[in-house]
C-alpha positions, 0 to 999 in steps of 0.5 A: 294153736293151728297154723293158718295159711295167713300166719305161714305167709306172714312168717315167710314175709318176716323171714324174707325181710330179715334176710334182705336186711342181712344182705345189704352189706353183701349187696354193697360188696357185690356192687363194688365187684362190677367193673366201671366199664360194665356199669351198663349191667346195672341198668338191665331190666326185668319183664316188668321193666324194673331195674335193680334200683326200682327194686331197691327203692321199695326198702328204706334199708337199702339206701346205702346200696342205692347210693352205691348203684347210683355212683356206678350207674347214675342213669338208673335214677331216671329210668322208667319201667314198663308202666312209666314208673321211676324208682323215685315214684316206687319209693313213694308208692311203697311209702319209703320216706327215707329212700324217697328223700335220698332219691329226691336229693339225688335228682336235685343235685 
């Protein structure tokens, strides 16, 4: 059976997702390495205005990592990207209920 571009793209997506899941533990360890007096580095934004929390909010598997981010830089929770979108909204946009519940709980605290 011949491989199509769609099949190859699907394989690449699955491979990238598995890699992301395997890296959660490493990401948490990397976050612990950010000194408390340099937490502002976690609030840096990319060209679209997304922070590291905006990106993590698209995965239910990164809730513990998101918690570590917010422990270091709580201001991440209310940051908007260039389109006015918060990490909470992005979790809804991507249908990540576990992440949404976590972020919603943090907002209500």
